[in-house]
PDB file of N, CA, C and O in Angstrom:
ATOM      1  N   UNK A   1      12.269  16.230  -2.856  1.00  0.00           N
ATOM      2  CA  UNK A   1      10.742  15.654  -2.618  1.00  0.00           C
ATOM      3  C   UNK A   1      10.961  14.233  -1.358  1.00  0.00           C
ATOM      4  O   UNK A   1      10.382  14.063  -0.285  1.00  0.00           O
ATOM      5  N   UNK A   2      11.993  13.423  -2.019  1.00  0.00           N
ATOM      6  CA  UNK A   2      12.114  12.404  -1.004  1.00  0.00           C
ATOM      7  C   UNK A   2      12.604  13.087   0.213  1.00  0.00           C
ATOM      8  O   UNK A   2      12.183  12.689   1.299  1.00  0.00           O
ATOM      9  N   UNK A   3      13.547  14.188   0.156  1.00  0.00           N
ATOM     10  CA  UNK A   3      13.953  14.428   1.051  1.00  0.00           C
ATOM     11  C   UNK A   3      12.990  14.857   2.253  1.00  0.00           C
ATOM     12  O   UNK A   3      13.241  14.829   3.458  1.00  0.00           O
ATOM     13  N   UNK A   4      11.887  15.239   1.638  1.00  0.00           N
ATOM     14  CA  UNK A   4      10.925  15.708   2.868  1.00  0.00           C
ATOM     15  C   UNK A   4       9.867  14.312   3.468  1.00  0.00           C
ATOM     16  O   UNK A   4       9.157  14.081   4.446  1.00  0.00           O
ATOM     17  N   UNK A   5      10.229  13.725   2.399  1.00  0.00           N
ATOM     18  CA  UNK A   5       9.341  12.373   2.783  1.00  0.00           C
ATOM     19  C   UNK A   5      10.294  11.258   3.846  1.00  0.00           C
ATOM     20  O   UNK A   5       9.990  10.089   4.082  1.00  0.00           O
ATOM     21  N   UNK A   6      11.292  11.871   4.285  1.00  0.00           N
ATOM     22  CA  UNK A   6      12.528  11.164   4.805  1.00  0.00           C
ATOM     23  C   UNK A   6      12.999   9.580   4.056  1.00  0.00           C
ATOM     24  O   UNK A   6      13.267   8.488   4.556  1.00  0.00           O
ATOM     25  N   UNK A   7      12.946  10.064   2.680  1.00  0.00           N
ATOM     26  CA  UNK A   7      13.462   8.619   2.247  1.00  0.00           C
ATOM     27  C   UNK A   7      12.448   7.523   1.413  1.00  0.00           C
ATOM     28  O   UNK A   7      12.591   6.615   0.594  1.00  0.00           O
ATOM     29  N   UNK A   8      11.566   8.052   1.995  1.00  0.00           N
ATOM     30  CA  UNK A   8      10.431   6.721   2.264  1.00  0.00           C
ATOM     31  C   UNK A   8       9.193   6.642   1.064  1.00  0.00           C
ATOM     32  O   UNK A   8       8.967   7.693   0.464  1.00  0.00           O
ATOM     33  N   UNK A   9       8.437   5.497   0.722  1.00  0.00           N
ATOM     34  CA  UNK A   9       7.268   5.418   0.093  1.00  0.00           C
ATOM     35  C   UNK A   9       6.378   6.524   1.116  1.00  0.00           C
ATOM     36  O   UNK A   9       6.485   6.626   2.338  1.00  0.00           O
ATOM     37  N   UNK A  10       5.510   7.275   0.231  1.00  0.00           N
ATOM     38  CA  UNK A  10       4.360   7.849   0.994  1.00  0.00           C
ATOM     39  C   UNK A  10       3.297   7.422   1.572  1.00  0.00           C
ATOM     40  O   UNK A  10       2.555   8.115   2.267  1.00  0.00           O
ATOM     41  N   UNK A  11       3.139   6.098   1.287  1.00  0.00           N
ATOM     42  CA  UNK A  11       1.763   5.067   1.399  1.00  0.00           C
ATOM     43  C   UNK A  11       2.900   3.909   2.767  1.00  0.00           C
ATOM     44  O   UNK A  11       3.268   4.065   3.931  1.00  0.00           O
ATOM     45  N   UNK A  12       3.013   3.126   2.000  1.00  0.00           N
ATOM     46  CA  UNK A  12       3.996   1.913   2.961  1.00  0.00           C
ATOM     47  C   UNK A  12       5.342   2.199   3.861  1.00  0.00           C
ATOM     48  O   UNK A  12       5.751   1.310   4.608  1.00  0.00           O
ATOM     49  N   UNK A  13       6.128   3.665   3.755  1.00  0.00           N
ATOM     50  CA  UNK A  13       7.024   3.807   4.375  1.00  0.00           C
ATOM     51  C   UNK A  13       8.436   2.923   3.966  1.00  0.00           C
ATOM     52  O   UNK A  13       9.424   3.353   4.561  1.00  0.00           O
ATOM     53  N   UNK A  14       8.646   2.023   3.259  1.00  0.00           N
ATOM     54  CA  UNK A  14       9.521   1.745   2.416  1.00  0.00           C
ATOM     55  C   UNK A  14      10.670   2.421   2.231  1.00  0.00           C
ATOM     56  O   UNK A  14      10.583   3.625   1.989  1.00  0.00           O
ATOM     57  N   UNK A  15      11.929   1.814   2.305  1.00  0.00           N
ATOM     58  CA  UNK A  15      12.881   2.927   1.595  1.00  0.00           C
ATOM     59  C   UNK A  15      13.683   2.714   0.390  1.00  0.00           C
ATOM     60  O   UNK A  15      14.683   3.345   0.047  1.00  0.00           O
ATOM     61  N   UNK A  16      13.029   1.605  -0.288  1.00  0.00           N
ATOM     62  CA  UNK A  16      13.619   0.777  -1.703  1.00  0.00           C
ATOM     63  C   UNK A  16      12.289   0.726  -2.861  1.00  0.00           C
ATOM     64  O   UNK A  16      11.264   0.050  -2.951  1.00  0.00           O
ATOM     65  N   UNK A  17      12.783   1.591  -3.499  1.00  0.00           N
ATOM     66  CA  UNK A  17      11.439   1.534  -5.088  1.00  0.00           C
ATOM     67  C   UNK A  17      10.742   0.483  -5.437  1.00  0.00           C
ATOM     68  O   UNK A  17       9.742   0.554  -6.151  1.00  0.00           O
ATOM     69  N   UNK A  18      11.234  -0.632  -4.940  1.00  0.00           N
ATOM     70  CA  UNK A  18      10.566  -1.807  -5.756  1.00  0.00           C
ATOM     71  C   UNK A  18      11.441  -2.350  -6.782  1.00  0.00           C
ATOM     72  O   UNK A  18      12.310  -1.730  -7.394  1.00  0.00           O
ATOM     73  N   UNK A  19      10.953  -4.220  -6.972  1.00  0.00           N
ATOM     74  CA  UNK A  19      10.845  -4.371  -8.021  1.00  0.00           C
ATOM     75  C   UNK A  19      12.243  -3.971  -8.769  1.00  0.00           C
ATOM     76  O   UNK A  19      13.140  -3.610  -8.008  1.00  0.00           O
ATOM     77  N   UNK A  20      12.569  -3.994 -10.320  1.00  0.00           N
ATOM     78  CA  UNK A  20      13.567  -3.506 -10.730  1.00  0.00           C
ATOM     79  C   UNK A  20      13.887  -2.109 -11.204  1.00  0.00           C
ATOM     80  O   UNK A  20      14.557  -1.596 -12.101  1.00  0.00           O
ATOM     81  N   UNK A  21      13.112  -1.719 -10.206  1.00  0.00           N
ATOM     82  CA  UNK A  21      12.666  -0.083 -10.315  1.00  0.00           C
ATOM     83  C   UNK A  21      14.084   0.852  -9.610  1.00  0.00           C
ATOM     84  O   UNK A  21      14.160   0.639  -8.400  1.00  0.00           O
ATOM     85  N   UNK A  22      15.239   1.865 -10.164  1.00  0.00           N
ATOM     86  CA  UNK A  22      15.694   2.372  -8.958  1.00  0.00           C
ATOM     87  C   UNK A  22      15.370   3.636  -8.395  1.00  0.00           C
ATOM     88  O   UNK A  22      16.154   4.223  -7.649  1.00  0.00           O
ATOM     89  N   UNK A  23      14.284   4.074  -8.705  1.00  0.00           N
ATOM     90  CA  UNK A  23      13.939   5.151  -8.540  1.00  0.00           C
ATOM     91  C   UNK A  23      12.372   5.005  -7.668  1.00  0.00           C
ATOM     92  O   UNK A  23      12.126   3.942  -7.100  1.00  0.00           O
ATOM     93  N   UNK A  24      11.531   5.973  -7.634  1.00  0.00           N
ATOM     94  CA  UNK A  24      10.589   6.700  -6.586  1.00  0.00           C
ATOM     95  C   UNK A  24       9.553   7.112  -7.754  1.00  0.00           C
ATOM     96  O   UNK A  24       9.873   7.761  -8.750  1.00  0.00           O
ATOM     97  N   UNK A  25       8.243   6.622  -7.467  1.00  0.00           N
ATOM     98  CA  UNK A  25       7.553   7.386  -8.743  1.00  0.00           C
ATOM     99  C   UNK A  25       6.954   8.598  -8.334  1.00  0.00           C
ATOM    100  O   UNK A  25       6.724   8.798  -7.141  1.00  0.00           O
ATOM    101  N   UNK A  26       6.703   9.353  -9.130  1.00  0.00           N
ATOM    102  CA  UNK A  26       6.153  10.398  -8.653  1.00  0.00           C
ATOM    103  C   UNK A  26       4.759  10.583  -8.813  1.00  0.00           C
ATOM    104  O   UNK A  26       4.748  11.725  -9.275  1.00  0.00           O
ATOM    105  N   UNK A  27       3.626  10.243  -8.746  1.00  0.00           N
ATOM    106  CA  UNK A  27       2.529   9.849  -8.108  1.00  0.00           C
ATOM    107  C   UNK A  27       1.736  11.336  -7.988  1.00  0.00           C
ATOM    108  O   UNK A  27       2.121  12.225  -7.229  1.00  0.00           O
ATOM    109  N   UNK A  28       0.621  11.441  -8.825  1.00  0.00           N
ATOM    110  CA  UNK A  28      -0.121  12.790  -9.446  1.00  0.00           C
ATOM    111  C   UNK A  28      -1.715  12.238  -9.077  1.00  0.00           C
ATOM    112  O   UNK A  28      -2.057  11.197  -8.515  1.00  0.00           O
ATOM    113  N   UNK A  29      -2.392  13.163  -9.528  1.00  0.00           N
ATOM    114  CA  UNK A  29      -3.915  13.303  -9.610  1.00  0.00           C
ATOM    115  C   UNK A  29      -4.087  13.378 -10.788  1.00  0.00           C
ATOM    116  O   UNK A  29      -3.717  14.385 -11.393  1.00  0.00           O
ATOM    117  N   UNK A  30      -4.614  12.469 -11.343  1.00  0.00           N
ATOM    118  CA  UNK A  30      -5.279  12.224 -12.861  1.00  0.00           C
ATOM    119  C   UNK A  30      -5.892  13.094 -13.923  1.00  0.00           C
ATOM    120  O   UNK A  30      -5.872  13.146 -15.152  1.00  0.00           O
ATOM    121  N   UNK A  31      -6.656  14.008 -12.554  1.00  0.00           N
ATOM    122  CA  UNK A  31      -7.464  14.853 -12.865  1.00  0.00           C
ATOM    123  C   UNK A  31      -6.935  16.075 -12.874  1.00  0.00           C
ATOM    124  O   UNK A  31      -6.996  16.686 -13.940  1.00  0.00           O
ATOM    125  N   UNK A  32      -6.192  16.829 -11.526  1.00  0.00           N
ATOM    126  CA  UNK A  32      -6.112  17.761 -11.393  1.00  0.00           C
ATOM    127  C   UNK A  32      -4.553  18.233 -11.982  1.00  0.00           C
ATOM    128  O   UNK A  32      -3.962  19.302 -12.132  1.00  0.00           O
ATOM    129  N   UNK A  33      -4.270  16.830 -12.213  1.00  0.00           N
ATOM    130  CA  UNK A  33      -2.298  16.813 -12.493  1.00  0.00           C
ATOM    131  C   UNK A  33      -1.394  17.183 -11.187  1.00  0.00           C
ATOM    132  O   UNK A  33      -0.171  17.041 -11.153  1.00  0.00           O
ATOM    133  N   UNK A  34      -2.257  17.719 -10.038  1.00  0.00           N
ATOM    134  CA  UNK A  34      -1.204  18.383  -9.089  1.00  0.00           C
ATOM    135  C   UNK A  34      -0.521  16.526  -8.165  1.00  0.00           C
ATOM    136  O   UNK A  34      -1.007  15.466  -7.772  1.00  0.00           O
ATOM    137  N   UNK A  35       0.662  17.123  -8.246  1.00  0.00           N
ATOM    138  CA  UNK A  35       1.397  15.809  -7.398  1.00  0.00           C
ATOM    139  C   UNK A  35       1.250  15.452  -5.684  1.00  0.00           C
ATOM    140  O   UNK A  35       1.428  16.299  -4.809  1.00  0.00           O
ATOM    141  N   UNK A  36       1.005  14.475  -5.511  1.00  0.00           N
ATOM    142  CA  UNK A  36       0.680  14.175  -4.340  1.00  0.00           C
ATOM    143  C   UNK A  36       1.742  13.136  -3.288  1.00  0.00           C
ATOM    144  O   UNK A  36       1.523  12.721  -2.150  1.00  0.00           O
ATOM    145  N   UNK A  37       2.719  12.971  -4.023  1.00  0.00           N
ATOM    146  CA  UNK A  37       4.069  12.283  -3.436  1.00  0.00           C
ATOM    147  C   UNK A  37       4.745  11.082  -4.202  1.00  0.00           C
ATOM    148  O   UNK A  37       4.371  10.601  -5.271  1.00  0.00           O
ATOM    149  N   UNK A  38       6.035  10.623  -3.275  1.00  0.00           N
ATOM    150  CA  UNK A  38       6.545   9.787  -4.220  1.00  0.00           C
ATOM    151  C   UNK A  38       6.167   8.305  -3.527  1.00  0.00           C
ATOM    152  O   UNK A  38       5.739   8.190  -2.379  1.00  0.00           O
ATOM    153  N   UNK A  39       6.376   7.354  -4.323  1.00  0.00           N
ATOM    154  CA  UNK A  39       5.899   6.526  -3.876  1.00  0.00           C
ATOM    155  C   UNK A  39       6.572   5.107  -4.579  1.00  0.00           C
ATOM    156  O   UNK A  39       7.075   5.233  -5.695  1.00  0.00           O
ATOM    157  N   UNK A  40       6.579   3.767  -3.924  1.00  0.00           N
ATOM    158  CA  UNK A  40       7.145   2.570  -4.713  1.00  0.00           C
ATOM    159  C   UNK A  40       6.442   2.081  -5.552  1.00  0.00           C
ATOM    160  O   UNK A  40       5.239   2.313  -5.664  1.00  0.00           O
ATOM    161  N   UNK A  41       7.131   1.299  -6.292  1.00  0.00           N
ATOM    162  CA  UNK A  41       6.415   0.741  -7.275  1.00  0.00           C
ATOM    163  C   UNK A  41       5.026  -0.164  -6.965  1.00  0.00           C
ATOM    164  O   UNK A  41       4.109  -0.236  -7.782  1.00  0.00           O
ATOM    165  N   UNK A  42       5.013  -0.929  -5.491  1.00  0.00           N
ATOM    166  CA  UNK A  42       4.052  -1.466  -5.313  1.00  0.00           C
ATOM    167  C   UNK A  42       2.928  -0.958  -5.313  1.00  0.00           C
ATOM    168  O   UNK A  42       1.887  -1.357  -5.835  1.00  0.00           O
ATOM    169  N   UNK A  43       3.266   0.459  -4.371  1.00  0.00           N
ATOM    170  CA  UNK A  43       1.814   1.377  -4.284  1.00  0.00           C
ATOM    171  C   UNK A  43       1.664   2.222  -5.020  1.00  0.00           C
ATOM    172  O   UNK A  43       0.745   3.007  -4.785  1.00  0.00           O
ATOM    173  N   UNK A  44       2.556   2.434  -6.296  1.00  0.00           N
ATOM    174  CA  UNK A  44       2.099   3.219  -7.511  1.00  0.00           C
ATOM    175  C   UNK A  44       1.346   2.400  -7.801  1.00  0.00           C
ATOM    176  O   UNK A  44       0.217   2.860  -7.631  1.00  0.00           O
ATOM    177  N   UNK A  45       1.286   0.756  -8.388  1.00  0.00           N
ATOM    178  CA  UNK A  45       0.514  -0.194  -8.960  1.00  0.00           C
ATOM    179  C   UNK A  45      -0.191  -0.573  -8.320  1.00  0.00           C
ATOM    180  O   UNK A  45      -0.753  -1.519  -8.872  1.00  0.00           O
ATOM    181  N   UNK A  46      -0.731  -0.312  -6.922  1.00  0.00           N
ATOM    182  CA  UNK A  46      -1.715  -0.635  -6.107  1.00  0.00           C
ATOM    183  C   UNK A  46      -2.758   0.653  -6.610  1.00  0.00           C
ATOM    184  O   UNK A  46      -3.775   0.105  -7.033  1.00  0.00           O
ATOM    185  N   UNK A  47      -2.873   1.910  -6.706  1.00  0.00           N
ATOM    186  CA  UNK A  47      -3.428   2.574  -6.496  1.00  0.00           C
ATOM    187  C   UNK A  47      -3.887   2.562  -8.852  1.00  0.00           C
ATOM    188  O   UNK A  47      -4.975   2.639  -9.421  1.00  0.00           O
ATOM    189  N   UNK A  48      -2.699   2.455  -9.337  1.00  0.00           N
ATOM    190  CA  UNK A  48      -3.591   2.127 -10.138  1.00  0.00           C
ATOM    191  C   UNK A  48      -4.156   1.394 -10.809  1.00  0.00           C
ATOM    192  O   UNK A  48      -4.643   1.699 -11.898  1.00  0.00           O
ATOM    193  N   UNK A  49      -4.222  -0.292 -10.019  1.00  0.00           N
ATOM    194  CA  UNK A  49      -5.217  -1.441 -10.510  1.00  0.00           C
ATOM    195  C   UNK A  49      -6.381  -0.605  -9.575  1.00  0.00           C
ATOM    196  O   UNK A  49      -7.542  -0.813  -9.928  1.00  0.00           O
ATOM    197  N   UNK A  50      -6.185   0.313  -8.428  1.00  0.00           N
ATOM    198  CA  UNK A  50      -7.667   0.762  -8.089  1.00  0.00           C
ATOM    199  C   UNK A  50      -8.367   2.024  -8.975  1.00  0.00           C
ATOM    200  O   UNK A  50      -9.560   2.279  -8.813  1.00  0.00           O
ATOM    201  N   UNK A  51      -7.771   2.573  -9.650  1.00  0.00           N
ATOM    202  CA  UNK A  51      -8.003   3.353 -10.401  1.00  0.00           C
ATOM    203  C   UNK A  51      -8.316   4.513  -9.432  1.00  0.00           C
ATOM    204  O   UNK A  51      -9.393   5.104  -9.514  1.00  0.00           O
ATOM    205  N   UNK A  52      -7.277   4.880  -8.412  1.00  0.00           N
ATOM    206  CA  UNK A  52      -7.416   6.012  -6.991  1.00  0.00           C
ATOM    207  C   UNK A  52      -9.009   6.125  -6.838  1.00  0.00           C
ATOM    208  O   UNK A  52      -9.506   7.247  -6.939  1.00  0.00           O
ATOM    209  N   UNK A  53      -9.792   5.069  -6.611  1.00  0.00           N
ATOM    210  CA  UNK A  53     -11.372   4.769  -5.990  1.00  0.00           C
ATOM    211  C   UNK A  53     -10.688   4.738  -4.675  1.00  0.00           C
ATOM    212  O   UNK A  53      -9.720   4.006  -4.468  1.00  0.00           O
ATOM    213  N   UNK A  54     -11.337   5.761  -3.535  1.00  0.00           N
ATOM    214  CA  UNK A  54     -11.221   5.687  -2.194  1.00  0.00           C
ATOM    215  C   UNK A  54     -12.176   4.029  -2.096  1.00  0.00           C
ATOM    216  O   UNK A  54     -11.802   3.005  -1.523  1.00  0.00           O
ATOM    217  N   UNK A  55     -13.304   4.230  -2.770  1.00  0.00           N
ATOM    218  CA  UNK A  55     -14.291   3.170  -2.671  1.00  0.00           C
ATOM    219  C   UNK A  55     -13.707   2.258  -2.866  1.00  0.00           C
ATOM    220  O   UNK A  55     -13.380   1.788  -1.777  1.00  0.00           O
ATOM    221  N   UNK A  56     -13.208   1.447  -3.975  1.00  0.00           N
ATOM    222  CA  UNK A  56     -12.260   0.476  -4.308  1.00  0.00           C
ATOM    223  C   UNK A  56     -11.236   0.296  -2.854  1.00  0.00           C
ATOM    224  O   UNK A  56     -11.265  -0.787  -2.268  1.00  0.00           O
ATOM    225  N   UNK A  57     -10.418   1.339  -2.376  1.00  0.00           N
ATOM    226  CA  UNK A  57      -9.745   0.671  -1.555  1.00  0.00           C
ATOM    227  C   UNK A  57      -9.970   0.852  -0.377  1.00  0.00           C
ATOM    228  O   UNK A  57      -9.083   0.893   0.475  1.00  0.00           O
ATOM    229  N   UNK A  58     -10.814   0.946  -0.222  1.00  0.00           N
ATOM    230  CA  UNK A  58     -11.830   1.043   1.142  1.00  0.00           C
ATOM    231  C   UNK A  58     -12.474  -0.608   1.610  1.00  0.00           C
ATOM    232  O   UNK A  58     -12.363  -1.247   2.656  1.00  0.00           O
ATOM    233  N   UNK A  59     -13.052  -0.855   0.525  1.00  0.00           N
ATOM    234  CA  UNK A  59     -13.388  -2.443   0.227  1.00  0.00           C
ATOM    235  C   UNK A  59     -12.286  -3.235   0.229  1.00  0.00           C
ATOM    236  O   UNK A  59     -12.579  -4.388   0.547  1.00  0.00           O
ATOM    237  N   UNK A  60     -11.100  -3.067  -0.009  1.00  0.00           N
ATOM    238  CA  UNK A  60     -10.401  -3.922   0.061  1.00  0.00           C
ATOM    239  C   UNK A  60      -9.405  -4.002   1.617  1.00  0.00           C
ATOM    240  O   UNK A  60      -8.776  -5.004   1.959  1.00  0.00           O
ATOM    241  N   UNK A  61      -9.459  -2.804   2.336  1.00  0.00           N
ATOM    242  CA  UNK A  61      -9.292  -2.627   3.292  1.00  0.00           C
ATOM    243  C   UNK A  61     -10.162  -3.654   4.165  1.00  0.00           C
ATOM    244  O   UNK A  61      -9.639  -4.599   4.757  1.00  0.00           O
ATOM    245  N   UNK A  62     -11.674  -3.354   4.194  1.00  0.00           N
ATOM    246  CA  UNK A  62     -12.506  -4.163   4.478  1.00  0.00           C
ATOM    247  C   UNK A  62     -12.053  -5.073   4.706  1.00  0.00           C
ATOM    248  O   UNK A  62     -11.465  -5.317   5.760  1.00  0.00           O
ATOM    249  N   UNK A  63     -12.249  -6.038   3.514  1.00  0.00           N
ATOM    250  CA  UNK A  63     -11.869  -7.489   2.893  1.00  0.00           C
ATOM    251  C   UNK A  63     -10.925  -7.802   3.465  1.00  0.00           C
ATOM    252  O   UNK A  63     -11.243  -8.778   4.144  1.00  0.00           O
ATOM    253  N   UNK A  64      -9.429  -7.449   3.688  1.00  0.00           N
ATOM    254  CA  UNK A  64      -8.516  -7.536   4.667  1.00  0.00           C
ATOM    255  C   UNK A  64      -9.381  -8.563   6.306  1.00  0.00           C
ATOM    256  O   UNK A  64      -9.743  -9.690   6.643  1.00  0.00           O
ATOM    257  N   UNK A  65      -9.287  -6.970   6.864  1.00  0.00           N
ATOM    258  CA  UNK A  65      -9.693  -6.611   7.837  1.00  0.00           C
ATOM    259  C   UNK A  65     -10.588  -8.006   8.231  1.00  0.00           C
ATOM    260  O   UNK A  65     -10.295  -8.689   9.212  1.00  0.00           O
ATOM    261  N   UNK A  66     -12.038  -8.421   7.067  1.00  0.00           N
ATOM    262  CA  UNK A  66     -12.761  -9.395   7.658  1.00  0.00           C
ATOM    263  C   UNK A  66     -12.142 -10.785   7.832  1.00  0.00           C
ATOM    264  O   UNK A  66     -12.596 -11.580   8.654  1.00  0.00           O
ATOM    265  N   UNK A  67     -10.682 -11.172   6.729  1.00  0.00           N
ATOM    266  CA  UNK A  67     -10.107 -12.324   6.508  1.00  0.00           C
ATOM    267  C   UNK A  67      -9.444 -12.254   8.014  1.00  0.00           C
ATOM    268  O   UNK A  67      -9.425 -13.249   8.740  1.00  0.00           O
ATOM    269  N   UNK A  68      -9.075 -11.391   8.285  1.00  0.00           N
ATOM    270  CA  UNK A  68      -8.439 -11.318   9.559  1.00  0.00           C
ATOM    271  C   UNK A  68      -9.240 -11.785  10.569  1.00  0.00           C
ATOM    272  O   UNK A  68      -8.871 -12.903  10.931  1.00  0.00           O
ATOM    273  N   UNK A  69     -10.166 -11.379  11.150  1.00  0.00           N
ATOM    274  CA  UNK A  69     -11.185 -11.663  12.193  1.00  0.00           C
ATOM    275  C   UNK A  69     -11.372 -13.462  11.810  1.00  0.00           C
ATOM    276  O   UNK A  69     -11.322 -14.241  12.762  1.00  0.00           O
ATOM    277  N   UNK A  70     -11.578 -14.003  10.409  1.00  0.00           N
ATOM    278  CA  UNK A  70     -11.551 -15.003  10.050  1.00  0.00           C
ATOM    279  C   UNK A  70     -11.125 -16.172  11.111  1.00  0.00           C
ATOM    280  O   UNK A  70     -11.601 -17.061  11.817  1.00  0.00           O
ATOM    281  N   UNK A  71      -9.514 -15.357  10.615  1.00  0.00           N
ATOM    282  CA  UNK A  71      -8.361 -16.806  11.248  1.00  0.00           C
ATOM    283  C   UNK A  71      -8.140 -16.065  12.327  1.00  0.00           C
ATOM    284  O   UNK A  71      -7.191 -16.661  12.836  1.00  0.00           O
ATOM    285  N   UNK A  72      -8.366 -15.227  12.968  1.00  0.00           N
ATOM    286  CA  UNK A  72      -8.038 -15.001  14.960  1.00  0.00           C
ATOM    287  C   UNK A  72      -9.267 -16.148  15.275  1.00  0.00           C
ATOM    288  O   UNK A  72      -8.850 -17.113  15.916  1.00  0.00           O
ATOM    289  N   UNK A  73     -10.277 -16.176  15.029  1.00  0.00           N
ATOM    290  CA  UNK A  73     -11.109 -17.064  15.605  1.00  0.00           C
ATOM    291  C   UNK A  73     -10.785 -18.569  15.569  1.00  0.00           C
ATOM    292  O   UNK A  73     -11.112 -19.356  16.457  1.00  0.00           O
ATOM    293  N   UNK A  74     -10.165 -18.859  14.546  1.00  0.00           N
ATOM    294  CA  UNK A  74      -9.522 -20.461  14.630  1.00  0.00           C
ATOM    295  C   UNK A  74      -7.862 -20.468  15.007  1.00  0.00           C
ATOM    296  O   UNK A  74      -7.554 -19.405  15.545  1.00  0.00           O
ATOM    297  N   UNK A  75      -7.078 -21.112  14.903  1.00  0.00           N
ATOM    298  CA  UNK A  75      -6.117 -21.465  15.609  1.00  0.00           C
ATOM    299  C   UNK A  75      -4.756 -20.698  15.155  1.00  0.00           C
ATOM    300  O   UNK A  75      -4.279 -21.166  14.120  1.00  0.00           O
ATOM    301  N   UNK A  76      -4.232 -19.904  15.572  1.00  0.00           N
ATOM    302  CA  UNK A  76      -3.115 -18.934  14.943  1.00  0.00           C
ATOM    303  C   UNK A  76      -2.382 -19.495  14.648  1.00  0.00           C
ATOM    304  O   UNK A  76      -2.128 -19.309  13.458  1.00  0.00           O
ATOM    305  N   UNK A  77      -1.413 -20.636  15.400  1.00  0.00           N
ATOM    306  CA  UNK A  77      -0.078 -20.872  15.032  1.00  0.00           C
ATOM    307  C   UNK A  77      -0.487 -21.387  13.547  1.00  0.00           C
ATOM    308  O   UNK A  77       0.480 -21.410  12.785  1.00  0.00           O
ATOM    309  N   UNK A  78      -1.673 -21.790  12.998  1.00  0.00           N
ATOM    310  CA  UNK A  78      -1.952 -22.163  11.292  1.00  0.00           C
ATOM    311  C   UNK A  78      -2.339 -21.017  10.808  1.00  0.00           C
ATOM    312  O   UNK A  78      -2.881 -21.229   9.723  1.00  0.00           O
ATOM    313  N   UNK A  79      -2.329 -19.452  11.177  1.00  0.00           N
ATOM    314  CA  UNK A  79      -2.324 -18.424  10.169  1.00  0.00           C
ATOM    315  C   UNK A  79      -1.300 -18.334   9.451  1.00  0.00           C
ATOM    316  O   UNK A  79      -0.137 -18.524   9.806  1.00  0.00           O
ATOM    317  N   UNK A  80      -1.992 -17.814   7.614  1.00  0.00           N
ATOM    318  CA  UNK A  80      -0.677 -17.761   7.166  1.00  0.00           C
ATOM    319  C   UNK A  80      -0.198 -15.963   6.952  1.00  0.00           C
ATOM    320  O   UNK A  80      -0.666 -14.833   7.091  1.00  0.00           O
ATOM    321  N   UNK A  81       1.158 -16.735   6.487  1.00  0.00           N
ATOM    322  CA  UNK A  81       2.033 -15.209   6.710  1.00  0.00           C
ATOM    323  C   UNK A  81       0.875 -14.017   6.209  1.00  0.00           C
ATOM    324  O   UNK A  81       1.064 -13.030   6.920  1.00  0.00           O
ATOM    325  N   UNK A  82      -0.121 -13.795   5.351  1.00  0.00           N
ATOM    326  CA  UNK A  82      -0.072 -12.971   4.396  1.00  0.00           C
ATOM    327  C   UNK A  82      -0.864 -11.903   5.639  1.00  0.00           C
ATOM    328  O   UNK A  82      -0.768 -10.680   5.743  1.00  0.00           O
ATOM    329  N   UNK A  83      -1.720 -12.964   6.568  1.00  0.00           N
ATOM    330  CA  UNK A  83      -2.724 -12.400   7.479  1.00  0.00           C
ATOM    331  C   UNK A  83      -1.964 -11.887   8.971  1.00  0.00           C
ATOM    332  O   UNK A  83      -2.489 -11.066   9.724  1.00  0.00           O
ATOM    333  N   UNK A  84      -0.663 -12.528   9.219  1.00  0.00           N
ATOM    334  CA  UNK A  84       0.491 -12.302  10.212  1.00  0.00           C
ATOM    335  C   UNK A  84       1.247 -10.718   9.974  1.00  0.00           C
ATOM    336  O   UNK A  84       2.039 -10.176  10.745  1.00  0.00           O
ATOM    337  N   UNK A  85       0.723 -10.179   8.644  1.00  0.00           N
ATOM    338  CA  UNK A  85       1.919  -8.685   8.519  1.00  0.00           C
ATOM    339  C   UNK A  85       1.338  -7.897   8.211  1.00  0.00           C
ATOM    340  O   UNK A  85       0.150  -8.150   8.007  1.00  0.00           O
ATOM    341  N   UNK A  86       1.770  -6.652   8.021  1.00  0.00           N
ATOM    342  CA  UNK A  86       1.176  -5.319   7.934  1.00  0.00           C
ATOM    343  C   UNK A  86       2.020  -4.173   8.113  1.00  0.00           C
ATOM    344  O   UNK A  86       3.204  -4.025   8.414  1.00  0.00           O
ATOM    345  N   UNK A  87       1.366  -3.647   7.926  1.00  0.00           N
ATOM    346  CA  UNK A  87       1.903  -2.038   8.502  1.00  0.00           C
ATOM    347  C   UNK A  87       1.142  -1.706   9.840  1.00  0.00           C
ATOM    348  O   UNK A  87       1.381  -0.682  10.480  1.00  0.00           O
ATOM    349  N   UNK A  88       0.297  -2.556  10.180  1.00  0.00           N
ATOM    350  CA  UNK A  88      -0.473  -1.974  11.645  1.00  0.00           C
ATOM    351  C   UNK A  88      -0.208  -3.176  12.574  1.00  0.00           C
ATOM    352  O   UNK A  88      -0.549  -3.383  13.739  1.00  0.00           O
ATOM    353  N   UNK A  89       0.676  -4.073  11.485  1.00  0.00           N
ATOM    354  CA  UNK A  89       0.804  -5.378  12.885  1.00  0.00           C
ATOM    355  C   UNK A  89       1.872  -4.995  13.910  1.00  0.00           C
ATOM    356  O   UNK A  89       2.088  -5.723  14.879  1.00  0.00           O
TER     357      UNK A  89
END
């Protein structure tokens, strides 16, 4: 499965499992038990904390996008690094 994912997390694309973990996590749907893919520790934890809720994760995306808009209106040289990086940057 890792070879099919080209050796990276299916969500963020990192090639390291993260934290102290040596292996990627086999993610699955808790209702159907169907395997969805391999995730790094951070992405697996994120989904767990969001309880696999698309509504919660969509809300988090909107929250981050809105905070970036607020920073883009102000001086970009003082923009914190948390808003200057990400998958889409």
